[in-house]
Phi, psi and omega in degrees: 000136183272145164249118182269128184242129180232109176211134181286353175261115181306319179301315182300319183296322181294321181291322184287320179296317174302320182288334181264008186296328183264358175292127185285147170063037175216146173243130184268132172240113185258143177231149174249353180239124179307323180294323177291324177296319178297320175299321176299317181298313178300321189283323183209070186296327183284349183270354181266123183276319186209147173238139178238123187231135168289157174272307188275107177217148182284147182085297176229116180280184185295318179301316179301315177299313180300311181301322178291317182296324182293339175283354181276122175306132181096345180255005189293335182243015176282131175303129176237123183256128179265134178244123184207151176268354183271129176248067175252126182297325183294322182291322180297317175298323179290320179297316180303313181302322181283346182130000184296142179261320183210174178226148173238133174266144174271140357288136185274158178263117183304325177298313176293325179299308177309310178300313180299307185291322179298320179295315182295325176296317177300320179291327179286324179294318174299326176292317178296314179302317184292322180293321175298315183299317183294321179293322178295315176301323180292322180286327177294316177298318181293318177300314185292320178301313178299324175299308178300323177294319178295322174298316180298317180292328174298314176304318179296310183296325174295321176293321179292320175297322175298316184292326181294336180289338175268333185216113181294340180276348186307310187300317178286328174301311179292324178301314182292318182294318182303317181297318180290326179297316176303318176302310185291317181302316179296316173302333174280349178086022180289147173304147193296326184298323181285323175305310180300319181293315179295318173310304184291323176291336179290337179297347182258013192290340177249022184299333182293344177294351179292347179260000179270126183303151181299326180302327178272313184301318185251015181294128181291333187247180181304150179274147170291172174302314179290326179292316177307315181289326174294323181296318186290343180290349181299329183291316179285328177294325174291323175299316185294321173305312192267336187286169176091358180276150174279350181287128177296322178299315184286329172297320180292321177300318182294318178301315178296315176302324186277342190236356185295347177255003174285156185239147183311314189278003182085002180278359185278188178224162010265351187251359179063035181288159190235133175049230188283359164302327177289128178300143183303320175299324178289323175296320181293315184294332179302311184290314179297315185291316178293318182300316178294318177302315178295323187272005188245148167287132178233164181303334189248002179201164169269160181284142172277157170290158183299320182296316178300317178292321174299317176307314183295319177296315182297321184290339184248018169289133186093342177247294173277321190247157172291116187302322181298317180296315177303311185294325179294319180296315182292326180289319185275340186290128178310140186299323185287349174286337187238002179282337184256149176080000000 
């Protein structure tokens, strides 16, 4: 670790270097010109353990040097010692304000120099070790977070595979819905992290359908009243499958499963929530889910064109759908999606 010494008098630099010769684990780099010392600071700020600067120098005095050095990224916390023969309180205050850590008076005592610089070097090493420790902890936390996220995605994929065994269309449907969900969330100005979470969580919105009999799930004609009630139970069933997890993603998925069939005017199911009583994620998925259902072939209907489906969504803003979500979807949906048909 370097000890930077700056004094415009070469003899003072020699005396300072000699005084520090026995300080362990440090190399003295002495300069007589502030500009050269500052260039050394800029080149390797992390390699400097302590800087010692004289006050009275031509061109740039010690206070100006300290102020300039403190502006160098990475040098903000390196100890800096001001050396001066002047004992003026105003000068000390100015130096402290510029970033000085300690002071040495001329003529200096070699024993005092060694003690002070050794202590400051030890403090700076401890600071660097703490910084490295913090960086290591940050890397460990990020790695653990990535592992948790990967495991959550794995759980999602396993749930989706289970759903696909019941309905061959499920996999394609959830992927398309997730894409539309991301469009709407971004159109609403949500942070990208939240966009990604809602999009991933939306892939589980119909997981409750794994409990719906095939005779209902794949029925080519209209459902009876009893069959309709059984189908509608999938929302609450999905919530019960997903709830209770400590994972924020799974809690969001449970919220979506439970609320993506609620309607803005309160006529939806299973709870008859109204307006903003419906969680935002559920309102977003409601638009995306219906749009994809309308534009897809199903056993009981042919696919609508994207333009027909969007017109339906627009016509039902404020009744079935949150108007803000509809506006975001209409704004974000690529033009080529709706120019044909």
